[in-house]
C-alpha positions in Angstrom: 0.0 0.0 0.0 1.4 3.4 -0.9 2.4 5.8 1.8 -0.4 8.3 2.4 2.0 11.2 2.0 2.8 10.1 -1.6 -0.8 9.9 -2.8 -0.9 13.6 -3.9 1.8 12.8 -6.5 -0.2 9.8 -7.8 -3.4 12.0 -8.0 -1.4 14.8 -9.7 -0.2 12.3 -12.4 -3.8 11.1 -12.9 -5.0 14.7 -13.4 -2.1 15.2 -15.8 -3.1 12.1 -17.8 -6.7 13.3 -18.0 -5.7 16.8 -19.0 -3.4 15.4 -21.8 -6.3 13.3 -23.0 -8.5 16.3 -23.2 -5.8 18.3 -25.0 -5.3 15.5 -27.5 -9.0 15.5 -28.3 -9.0 19.3 -28.7 -5.9 19.2 -30.9 -7.5 16.6 -33.2 -10.4 18.9 -33.9 -9.5 22.6 -33.6 -6.0 23.3 -32.5 -3.6 22.7 -35.4 -1.1 19.9 -35.8 -1.4 16.8 -33.7 0.9 16.2 -30.7 2.9 13.7 -32.8 3.4 16.3 -35.5 4.4 18.9 -32.9 6.9 16.4 -31.4 8.3 15.7 -34.9 8.7 19.4 -35.6 10.4 20.0 -32.2 12.9 17.2 -33.1 13.5 18.6 -36.6 14.2 22.0 -35.2 16.5 20.7 -32.5 18.4 18.6 -35.0 18.7 21.5 -37.4 20.1 23.7 -34.5 22.6 21.0 -33.8 23.8 21.1 -37.4 22.7 17.5 -38.1 19.4 17.5 -40.0 17.2 14.5 -39.4 16.1 11.9 -41.9 12.6 10.5 -41.8 14.0 7.3 -40.3 15.6 9.3 -37.5 12.3 11.0 -36.8 10.4 7.7 -36.8 12.9 6.2 -34.3 12.7 9.3 -32.1 8.9 9.1 -32.1 8.7 5.3 -31.8 6.7 5.1 -35.0 6.9 3.2 -38.3 8.6 5.2 -41.0 5.4 4.9 -43.1 3.4 6.7 -40.3 6.0 9.5 -40.2 5.8 10.0 -43.9 2.2 11.2 -43.7 3.1 13.5 -40.8 6.0 14.9 -42.8 3.9 15.5 -45.9 1.4 17.4 -43.8 4.2 19.5 -42.2 5.6 20.2 -45.7 2.1 21.1 -47.0 1.8 23.6 -44.1 5.0 25.2 -45.2 7.0 24.2 -42.1 9.6 21.8 -43.6 11.2 20.8 -46.8 13.2 17.8 -48.0 16.7 18.0 -49.3 19.0 15.4 -50.7 21.2 13.6 -48.1 24.8 14.3 -49.2 25.9 11.2 -47.3 23.4 8.9 -48.9 21.9 9.7 -52.3 19.0 7.3 -51.6 17.7 9.2 -48.6 16.6 12.7 -47.8 17.0 15.1 -44.9 14.2 17.0 -43.3 14.9 20.7 -42.8 12.8 23.5 -41.4 11.7 26.1 -44.0 12.1 29.0 -41.7 14.8 28.5 -39.1 13.8 31.7 -37.4 10.9 29.6 -36.1 11.4 29.1 -32.4 10.7 25.6 -31.0 8.6 27.5 -28.4 6.4 29.0 -31.2 5.7 25.5 -32.5 4.5 24.3 -29.1 3.9 27.0 -26.6 2.9 24.4 -24.0 6.4 23.0 -24.0 7.7 26.5 -23.5 5.4 27.0 -20.5 6.5 23.6 -19.0 10.1 24.5 -19.4 9.4 27.8 -17.6 7.8 25.9 -14.7 10.8 23.5 -14.6 13.1 26.5 -14.4 11.7 27.3 -11.0 12.9 24.0 -9.6 16.1 23.5 -7.7 18.5 21.0 -9.3 17.7 18.5 -6.6 13.9 19.0 -7.1 14.3 18.6 -10.8 16.2 15.4 -10.4 13.5 14.0 -8.1 10.7 15.0 -10.5 12.5 13.6 -13.5 13.1 10.2 -11.8 9.4 10.1 -10.8 8.1 11.1 -14.3 10.5 8.7 -16.0 9.2 5.8 -13.9 5.6 6.9 -14.8 6.5 7.1 -18.5 8.0 3.6 -18.3 4.9 2.2 -16.7 2.7 3.9 -19.4 5.0 2.4 -22.1 4.7 -1.1 -20.7 0.9 -0.9 -20.4 -0.9 -3.1 -22.9 2.2 -4.5 -24.6 
């Protein structure tokens, strides 16, 4: 049986999961790109900033999806004018995914992530480590569910 003092953390995670489910439903209908497309775009921007543009295979591996699923996401992002494809100079058979406008800030693509990072900035290093370990354990449990 969990310690009574730890139940608020479990309740907070449940509230978070419900809020994320509501957000996912809203984003499917009225709020722009899906969460997966936003995650792909964040990854594309981060890789571009690192000077190592991503390939569709890289993006699929990062998202834990099949490359075929990512292809549809990338075509929608390209149709929205957010990305383009360029020939991979290291492998002529593949392409790299690059942002069209590198002035685009990751935080503009997903303002929620910017707000979460702002909240995290208010934590001490020790608090951040504790929260990260807890959330990593929750993420692992979610990933193991129904497998």
